[in-house]
C-alpha positions in Angstrom: 1.4 17.7 43.8 3.8 17.3 46.7 6.5 14.6 46.0 8.1 13.4 49.1 11.7 12.2 47.5 13.5 9.8 49.6 16.7 7.8 49.0 15.1 4.2 48.7 16.0 0.8 50.6 15.6 -2.7 50.0 14.0 -3.1 53.5 10.2 -3.1 53.2 9.7 -1.7 56.6 11.8 1.3 55.9 9.3 1.6 52.7 6.5 1.2 54.9 7.7 4.1 57.2 7.9 6.5 54.2 4.5 5.4 53.0 2.9 6.0 56.2 4.7 9.5 56.5 3.2 10.2 53.0 -0.2 9.3 54.1 0.0 11.5 57.2 1.0 14.6 55.3 -1.7 13.9 52.9 -4.3 13.7 55.6 -3.0 17.1 56.7 -3.2 18.6 53.3 -6.4 17.5 52.0 -6.4 19.7 48.9 -3.0 18.6 47.4 -2.0 15.0 46.1 1.1 14.0 47.8 3.4 10.8 46.5 6.6 9.4 47.5 9.2 8.9 45.1 12.5 7.0 45.5 15.9 7.6 44.1 16.7 4.1 44.3 16.3 0.4 45.1 12.6 1.2 45.2 9.8 2.5 43.1 8.1 4.8 41.8 11.2 7.1 40.8 10.8 10.8 40.6 10.5 10.5 36.7 7.4 7.9 37.1 5.6 10.0 39.5 6.1 13.2 37.4 4.9 11.4 34.3 2.1 9.9 36.2 1.0 13.4 37.5 1.3 15.0 34.0 -0.9 12.4 32.5 -3.5 13.2 35.1 -3.5 16.9 34.7 -0.9 18.1 37.2 1.4 20.8 36.0 2.6 22.0 39.6 4.9 19.7 41.3 6.7 20.5 44.9 9.7 18.4 45.3 10.8 17.9 48.9 14.0 15.9 49.2 13.9 13.7 52.7 17.6 14.2 52.9 19.4 16.1 55.6 21.8 18.0 53.2 22.2 19.4 50.0 25.5 17.5 49.4 25.3 14.1 47.8 22.2 13.0 46.3 20.5 16.1 46.1 23.4 18.2 44.3 24.7 15.2 42.4 21.8 13.3 41.4 18.2 15.0 42.3 19.1 18.5 40.8 20.3 17.1 37.6 17.2 15.1 37.5 14.7 17.7 38.0 16.6 19.9 35.1 16.0 16.8 32.9 12.8 16.3 33.9 12.1 20.0 33.1 13.4 19.8 29.5 11.6 16.6 28.7 8.2 18.0 30.4 8.3 22.1 29.9 4.6 22.3 30.5 5.5 21.1 34.2 6.7 23.6 37.2 9.2 21.5 39.1 10.0 23.4 42.4 12.8 21.9 44.2 12.7 22.5 47.7 15.2 22.9 50.5 16.1 19.6 52.0 14.3 18.9 55.3 17.6 18.8 57.4 18.6 22.4 56.0 14.9 23.8 56.5 14.8 26.4 59.1 12.2 24.6 60.8 14.2 21.5 61.7 15.5 22.6 64.5 12.5 23.5 66.2 11.2 20.1 65.1 14.2 18.3 66.7 13.2 20.5 70.0 9.6 19.3 69.9 10.5 15.9 69.4 12.8 15.5 72.3 11.2 18.1 74.6 9.4 15.3 76.7 12.6 13.4 77.1 14.2 16.5 78.4 11.5 17.3 80.7 11.8 14.0 82.4 15.5 14.2 83.1 
């Protein structure tokens, strides 16, 4: 299961955008369950999604932080939470991926997104 881990917001439009992203990713990964989990202000939380997956028979979880950098929430909140989940569910394989903003593909994504605007200037 791929879990897209986001901060969370009280704004329902923001929440809808994350669920739309999850749906778009799931459409490109038809053989893998894709879920969204939130750190605060909204649910489901990461523990809720992992526990739901375990109840459904999933043992391998890839956790993709939708954050720009490891500092802050990733280092202070997510890493300890993943460690706690690992202790609580030793049968689960929890792989914390690099935050999207630190991934080597991210600069290329920015170039791709902005290329149509650069070409018209």
